[in-house]
N, C-alpha and C positions, 0 to 999 in steps of 0.2 A: 504494500500500500504506500503510495507516494514515493518520494525520493527528494532530490534537491531541486524540485520544480520551482521556478521563480513565481509561478502563479499560486503557489501553496500559501494560502493566507488563513485558512481555517485551522483551529486547534484540532489535532488528530484525536478523534474519539476513541480509537483503538488504544492509543497511548494512555489516555485518561482511564479507560477500563483496566488496563494492565496495572497502572499505579494504584487504583482503588483495590484491585485484587491483591496486590502485594501488601498494602496496608492492612487489609482484613486478615490475610493469611499470617502476617507477622504476629498478630495477636493470638492466633490459634496454634502456632508451631509448638510452643511449650506444652500445651495440652496434648497435642498429637504425639509428641515425643515421650510423654509420660504414660501413654497408653500401655496398659498391662503392667505398669510399674508395681502396683500394690499386689497384684496376683503373683507376679514373678517373685517379689520379695517374700511373700507368705509361703510360696511353694519352696523356694530356696532355703528357707528357715526350717523346713521339715516339721512345722508345727501344725500344719493343716491336714496333711495326708502323707503317708509313707508307704513304701513298697516299690516293687518293680514297675507297676503300672504308673504310680505317682512319679517315679523318676523319669519315665518316658514322657509323661504329660508335662512335667517341669521342663524338660529339654525342649519340647515343642513350644511351650510358652516363651521360653527364653529366645528361641530362634525367631519366633514371630515378632517378638518385641524388638529384637535387633534389626529385623527386616524393615519394620515400620520406621524405626529411627533412621535407617539408611535412606529410605525413600523420602521421608519428610525432609531430611537434610538436603535433598536435591531440589526441592520445590522452589525455594527463594532464588537460588542461583539461576535456575531455568527462566524464571520470570525476569530477573535482572538482565539476563542476556537478551531477552526479547525486548525489554524496555530500551536497552542500549542501541539496538539496531532499528528501532522504530522512529521515524522522523517526527519531530514535534508538530510540524505543520503539514497539512495536505490541502489539496484544492477543495473548494466547497462541494464540488460534485462527488469527490471521493468520500468526504465526510458524510454527505447525505446518503450515499450508497451503503456505507458501513452501518449507519443508523437504521436503514431499512432492513437489514439482515435479521 
């Protein structure tokens, strides 16, 4: 969308949406990274459930928690990269077409 067009005079609505997404997501990242934290801590402490099945389940919970943290850690950098390559201004027609989507 857009480029370095001299007719680009409208604020890029896609960029605005990306910035709003980043702002909202920043507030949620900590919550998302803490997903399964209590469950994993309880299971690792072996106070909730013990035995072979519990060990397997604990390993599964720890793996899922680690995977969630990895994926969540990639969200903000992906959005930042998209923000960086998105022009701040577009033509009015481009802005209107984006809003129509």
